[in-house]
C-alpha positions in Angstrom: 0.0 0.0 0.0 1.3 3.4 -0.9 0.0 5.2 2.1 2.2 5.5 5.2 -0.9 5.6 7.5 -4.3 4.4 6.6 -7.4 6.4 5.9 -9.7 7.3 8.8 -13.0 7.9 7.1 -14.6 6.8 3.9 -18.1 8.4 4.0 -20.6 7.0 1.5 -24.0 8.7 1.0 -27.2 6.8 0.0 -30.6 8.2 -0.8 -29.4 11.4 -2.4 -32.8 13.0 -2.9 -33.9 13.8 0.7 -37.6 14.3 1.5 -39.6 14.2 4.6 -40.1 10.5 4.2 -36.6 9.5 2.9 -33.6 11.4 4.1 -29.9 10.8 3.2 -28.3 7.7 4.6 -24.6 7.8 5.5 -22.2 5.0 6.1 -18.9 5.9 7.8 -15.9 3.5 7.8 -13.3 4.5 10.4 -9.8 3.1 10.9 -7.6 4.3 13.8 -4.3 4.6 11.9 -5.5 7.6 9.9 -7.0 9.7 12.6 -5.7 13.0 13.9 -3.3 12.6 16.8 -1.9 9.2 15.8 1.8 9.2 15.0 3.1 5.7 15.6 2.1 2.0 15.8 2.6 1.9 19.5 -0.7 3.9 19.9 -2.7 1.3 17.9 -2.6 -1.9 20.0 -5.0 -2.7 22.9 -1.9 -3.6 25.0 -0.4 -0.2 24.5 -0.4 2.4 27.2 -2.0 5.1 25.0 -4.7 2.9 23.4 -7.5 4.3 25.6 -6.5 7.9 24.5 -6.3 6.7 20.8 -9.9 5.4 21.1 -11.0 8.8 22.4 -9.3 10.6 19.5 -10.9 8.2 17.0 -14.3 8.9 18.5 -13.8 12.7 18.3 -12.9 12.6 14.6 -15.9 10.3 13.8 -18.2 12.5 15.9 -17.0 15.5 13.9 -18.0 13.7 10.7 -21.4 12.8 12.2 -22.1 16.4 13.1 -21.3 17.5 9.6 -23.3 14.7 8.0 -26.4 15.6 10.1 -26.0 19.2 9.1 -25.8 18.1 5.5 -29.2 16.3 5.6 -28.3 12.8 6.9 -31.1 11.2 8.8 -29.6 7.7 9.2 -25.9 7.2 10.0 -24.1 3.9 10.4 -20.5 3.8 11.7 -18.2 0.8 11.1 -15.1 0.4 13.3 -12.7 -1.1 10.8 -9.6 -1.0 13.0 -7.7 -4.3 13.4 -4.3 -6.0 13.1 -2.5 -5.4 9.7 -1.2 -8.6 8.1 -1.6 -7.3 4.5 1.2 -5.6 2.6 -0.7 -4.7 -0.6 -4.0 -5.3 -2.4 -4.2 -4.9 -6.2 -7.5 -4.9 -8.0 -7.2 -5.3 -11.8 -3.6 -4.2 -11.5 -4.3 -1.1 -9.3 -2.8 -0.9 -5.8 -5.5 0.0 -3.3 -5.6 0.8 0.4 -8.7 0.4 2.5 -10.2 3.6 1.3 -9.8 2.6 -2.3 -11.4 -0.7 -1.8 -14.4 0.9 0.0 -14.8 3.4 -2.9 -14.7 0.6 -5.5 -17.4 -1.4 -3.6 -19.5 1.7 -3.3 -19.1 2.5 -7.0 -20.5 -1.0 -7.8 -23.8 0.1 -6.3 -23.7 3.7 -7.7 -23.1 5.2 -4.2 -20.8 8.2 -4.0 -18.0 8.5 -1.4 -18.3 12.1 -0.3 -15.5 12.4 2.3 -12.1 10.9 2.8 -9.7 11.8 5.6 -6.3 10.6 6.7 -2.7 11.6 6.2 -1.8 13.5 3.1 -0.4 10.5 1.3 -3.5 8.3 1.9 -5.9 11.1 1.0 -4.1 11.7 -2.4 -4.2 7.9 -3.1 -7.9 7.5 -2.4 -8.8 10.7 -4.2 -7.5 9.1 -7.4 -10.4 6.7 -7.2 -13.0 8.8 -5.2 -12.6 11.7 -7.6 -15.6 13.8 -6.4 -15.0 13.3 -2.6 -14.2 16.0 -0.2 -10.8 15.4 1.4 -9.2 16.4 4.7 -5.6 15.7 5.4 -5.5 15.5 9.2 -1.7 15.2 9.3 1.4 15.2 7.0 3.3 11.9 6.5 7.1 12.3 7.0 8.1 8.6 7.0 6.7 5.3 8.3 7.6 6.4 11.9 6.8 10.1 11.9 4.0 12.6 11.0 3.4 16.3 11.4 0.2 16.6 13.3 -2.4 19.4 13.1 -4.4 20.8 16.0 -7.5 18.8 17.0 -9.7 22.0 16.9 -8.7 22.7 13.3 -9.1 19.1 12.2 -12.5 18.6 13.7 -13.7 21.9 12.2 -12.5 20.8 8.7 -14.0 17.3 9.0 -17.3 18.7 10.1 -17.5 21.3 7.3 -16.3 18.8 4.6 -18.9 16.2 5.8 -21.7 18.8 5.7 -20.8 19.9 2.2 -20.2 16.4 0.9 -23.4 15.0 2.2 -25.5 18.0 1.1 -24.0 17.9 -2.4 -24.1 14.1 -2.9 -25.5 12.7 -6.1 -26.0 9.1 -7.1 -24.6 7.8 -10.4 -25.0 4.7 -12.6 -23.3 1.7 -11.1 -19.6 1.4 -12.2 -18.9 -2.3 -12.8 -16.1 -4.1 -14.5 -16.6 -7.4 -16.4 -14.5 -9.1 -13.8 -12.2 -8.3 -10.8 -8.8 -9.8 -10.6 -7.4 -9.5 -7.0 -3.9 -10.0 -5.7 -3.4 -9.9 -2.0 0.2 -9.6 -0.8 0.9 -10.5 2.8 3.7 -9.7 5.2 4.6 -13.4 5.4 3.8 -16.6 3.6 1.7 -18.4 6.2 -1.8 -17.3 5.0 -1.0 -17.8 1.3 0.2 -21.4 2.2 -3.2 -22.1 3.7 -5.3 -20.2 1.2 -3.8 -21.7 -2.0 -5.6 -25.0 -1.1 -9.0 -23.3 -1.5 -10.8 -23.7 -4.9 -10.3 -20.8 -7.3 -7.2 -19.4 -5.5 -3.8 -19.2 -7.1 -0.4 -18.4 -5.5 1.6 -16.4 -8.0 4.3 -15.6 -5.4 5.2 -17.1 -2.0 3.6 -14.2 -0.2 0.7 -13.6 -2.6 -2.8 -15.0 -3.2 -4.8 -14.2 -6.3 -8.3 -14.9 -7.5 -11.0 -13.5 -9.9 -14.6 -12.7 -9.2 -17.4 -11.4 -11.3 -18.4 -8.6 -8.9 -16.6 -6.3 -6.5 -18.7 -7.1 -3.5 -17.8 -10.8 -3.9 -14.2 -9.9 -4.4 -14.2 -7.7 -1.2 -15.8 -10.5 0.8 -13.0 -12.9 -0.2 -10.3 -10.2 0.7 -11.8 -9.9 4.2 -12.0 -13.7 4.5 -8.3 -14.0 3.7 -7.0 -11.6 6.3 -9.6 -11.8 9.0 -10.7 -15.4 9.2 -8.0 -17.8 7.9 -5.9 -19.0 10.8 -2.6 -20.3 9.5 -1.9 -22.1 12.8 
């Protein structure tokens, strides 16, 4: 993955013609690596001394997005906590390297649902914006290297997230579903243990020792298998 730190928010907006009966519905996917205030991996583990503070900072960023989404017309908001251990080095879909934000955007596009806001470090935001071309973006920090970032003040970040969420939700427009004929996925892991197990499943190939590949006829099916690989296969 190109990004040094992951994306915090991918905000998708459903029901883009609000009325008294049917307002705008918003789905927020949040990951702790990309939130404001996080500068290193030692803040991300439940065993770390600062994990409780990190959870509070994550909630503050998400709440800023919620406030903005409500101000933009959202009547239903669902938040998904997507934080977890990172065993994946890279994911490529039809040859394009994608982080979590890019995958979320591609799944949303399958249904014709716009991603209206992306936040994270400046590298992650630029990467996702190449796919979510109409989304509002907020760079909550500047990536320096894999171990250091330049942080912005919480007050400024929360104001920017809230304003961008409001504008993004208010201006959201659905579009015709964007679907490819097939989706070729390659998942590269940090080690070879999961690929060793997964290559025994029907339809999976192992083009490299640390990589599993497969093809599906829809992006939702492909995304389900990606999650299966890194969340539910126990190489032990």
